[in-house]
C-alpha positions as CSV (number, residue, x, y, z in Angstrom):
1,M,-3.6,28.7,23.8
2,K,-5.7,26.1,21.8
3,I,-5.3,28.1,18.6
4,T,-1.5,28.1,19.0
5,N,-1.4,24.3,19.5
6,L,-3.7,23.8,16.5
7,L,-1.5,26.1,14.4
8,R,1.7,24.2,15.5
9,F,0.0,20.9,14.7
10,S,-1.1,22.2,11.2
11,I,2.4,23.4,10.4
12,A,3.9,20.1,11.5
13,C,1.4,18.1,9.3
14,L,2.2,20.4,6.4
15,L,5.9,20.0,6.8
16,F,5.6,16.2,7.0
17,H,3.6,16.1,3.8
18,V,6.0,18.4,2.0
19,V,9.0,16.3,3.1
20,F,7.2,13.0,2.1
21,F,6.3,14.4,-1.3
22,L,9.9,15.6,-1.9
23,L,11.3,12.1,-0.9
24,V,8.9,10.3,-3.2
25,T,9.6,12.7,-6.1
26,M,13.3,12.3,-5.7
27,T,13.0,8.5,-5.6
28,I,10.7,8.4,-8.6
29,N,12.8,10.8,-10.7
30,S,16.2,9.2,-10.1
31,P,17.7,7.4,-13.1
32,L,17.2,3.7,-13.4
33,S,19.7,1.6,-15.2
34,F,19.0,-1.8,-16.7
35,A,21.6,-3.3,-14.4
36,E,19.7,-1.9,-11.4
37,T,16.5,-3.8,-12.4
38,K,18.4,-7.0,-12.7
39,N,20.4,-6.8,-9.5
40,R,17.8,-5.8,-6.9
41,T,14.2,-6.1,-5.9
42,P,11.9,-3.1,-6.6
43,Q,10.6,-1.2,-3.6
44,Y,7.0,-0.5,-2.7
45,V,6.0,3.1,-3.3
46,G,2.4,3.3,-2.1
47,S,-0.9,3.7,-3.9
48,L,-0.7,7.5,-3.8
49,V,2.2,7.4,-6.2
50,C,0.0,5.5,-8.7
51,K,-2.5,8.3,-8.7
52,G,-0.2,10.5,-10.8
53,C,-0.7,8.3,-13.9
54,H,-3.9,6.4,-13.0
55,K,-6.1,9.0,-11.4
56,D,-9.5,7.5,-12.4
57,V,-8.5,4.0,-11.3
58,Y,-7.0,5.3,-8.1
59,D,-10.1,7.4,-7.3
60,S,-12.4,4.4,-7.9
61,F,-10.2,2.1,-5.8
62,M,-10.1,4.6,-2.9
63,T,-13.9,5.0,-3.1
64,Y,-15.1,1.5,-3.6
65,A,-12.4,-1.0,-2.6
66,R,-12.7,-2.0,1.0
67,K,-9.0,-2.9,1.0
68,S,-8.1,0.7,0.5
69,R,-9.0,1.2,4.1
70,S,-7.9,-2.3,5.4
71,F,-5.7,-1.1,8.2
72,S,-8.8,0.2,10.0
73,S,-9.9,-3.4,10.4
74,I,-6.7,-4.1,12.3
75,E,-7.2,-1.0,14.5
76,R,-10.8,-2.0,15.2
77,V,-10.0,-5.5,16.5
78,K,-6.5,-5.1,18.0
79,K,-7.7,-4.6,21.5
80,G,-7.1,-7.9,23.3
81,L,-4.7,-9.2,20.6
82,T,-1.0,-9.8,21.2
83,E,1.6,-8.0,19.1
84,E,2.3,-11.2,17.2
85,E,-1.4,-11.7,16.5
86,I,-1.6,-8.2,15.2
87,K,1.4,-8.7,13.0
88,G,-0.4,-11.8,11.6
89,C,-3.0,-9.4,10.2
90,Y,-0.4,-7.3,8.4
91,S,0.3,-9.7,5.5
92,C,-3.2,-9.2,4.1
93,H,-4.2,-5.8,5.5
94,T,-1.0,-3.8,4.5
95,T,1.2,-3.5,1.5
96,G,4.3,-5.7,1.3
97,Y,4.6,-6.7,4.9
98,G,7.5,-9.1,5.4
99,K,8.9,-8.3,1.9
100,P,11.8,-6.1,1.0
101,G,10.6,-2.4,1.0
102,G,7.2,-3.3,2.4
103,F,5.2,-2.2,5.4
104,V,7.1,-2.1,8.6
105,S,5.1,0.1,10.9
106,L,2.8,3.1,11.0
107,E,5.7,5.3,12.0
108,K,8.2,4.1,9.4
109,T,6.0,3.3,6.4
110,P,2.6,5.1,6.7
111,Q,2.1,5.1,2.9
112,L,1.9,1.3,3.0
113,K,-0.5,0.9,5.9
114,N,-3.4,-0.2,3.8
115,A,-3.6,-3.0,1.2
116,G,-3.0,-0.9,-1.9
117,C,-2.4,-1.3,-5.6
118,E,0.9,-3.1,-5.1
119,V,-0.7,-6.0,-3.2
120,C,-2.0,-7.2,-6.5
121,H,0.3,-5.5,-9.0
122,G,3.6,-6.0,-7.2
123,P,6.2,-3.4,-6.0
124,G,5.9,-0.4,-8.2
125,E,9.3,1.3,-8.0
126,F,10.6,0.2,-11.4
127,H,7.3,0.7,-13.2
128,V,6.9,4.2,-11.8
129,K,10.5,5.2,-12.7
130,T,10.3,3.8,-16.3
131,K,6.6,3.9,-17.1
132,D,7.2,0.5,-18.6
133,P,4.3,-2.0,-18.0
134,Q,6.7,-5.0,-17.9
135,Y,7.6,-4.0,-14.4
136,I,4.1,-4.4,-13.0
137,K,1.7,-7.3,-12.9
138,R,-1.2,-6.5,-15.1
139,H,-3.3,-9.6,-15.4
140,M,-4.4,-11.1,-12.1
141,T,-5.3,-14.7,-11.5
142,K,-7.5,-16.5,-8.9
143,E,-4.2,-17.7,-7.3
144,D,-3.2,-14.1,-6.8
145,C,-6.3,-13.4,-4.8
146,E,-6.1,-16.7,-2.8
147,V,-2.9,-15.5,-1.0
148,C,-5.3,-13.6,1.3
149,H,-8.7,-14.9,0.3
150,T,-8.4,-18.5,1.6
151,T,-11.4,-20.6,2.2
152,E,-10.6,-20.5,5.9
153,R,-10.4,-16.7,6.1
154,V,-13.6,-16.3,4.0
155,R,-15.5,-18.4,6.5
156,A,-13.8,-16.9,9.6
157,F,-14.3,-13.2,8.6
158,R,-17.5,-13.7,6.5
159,Y,-16.4,-11.6,3.6
160,K,-17.1,-12.2,-0.1
161,P,-14.0,-11.8,-2.2
162,M,-14.5,-10.2,-5.6
163,I,-12.0,-12.5,-7.2
164,H,-12.9,-11.6,-10.8
165,G,-15.0,-8.5,-10.1
166,G,-11.9,-6.3,-9.9
167,A,-10.8,-4.1,-7.0
168,H,-11.2,-1.0,-9.2
């Protein structure tokens, strides 16, 4: 009986990943017109999509950047917090929360649950579709980091931001 449940779970996981891959592939490979880039905001695609062209940077980010696992911090401290207090963590610990196409929930946007590439570089949809660097932020400033790394948060959570050390 246990083997049957494990097999069902494995098949369900495999199907989820196949469907997710197909949806991402269809989104990335759809044509992008100049008018489309002017008339709407690009969507977040998730860090895994970046891996296709930036494998070394992605692997380094996933290995060394604590923010690549930032949602685990929310899970670790959420007991005793209200839903609103938990949502207050999302703006820095997920990708694009509160922005068009950003993190909504684990169920709806699991690919955006951690603070990934697009937190610093911006929504990646247009960049991924065109491979054009103009659609992604390439040179970070201290102000970009200070959106989350405020003096108050640094003191409260006792972390040391690597403002110019790079996340990857």
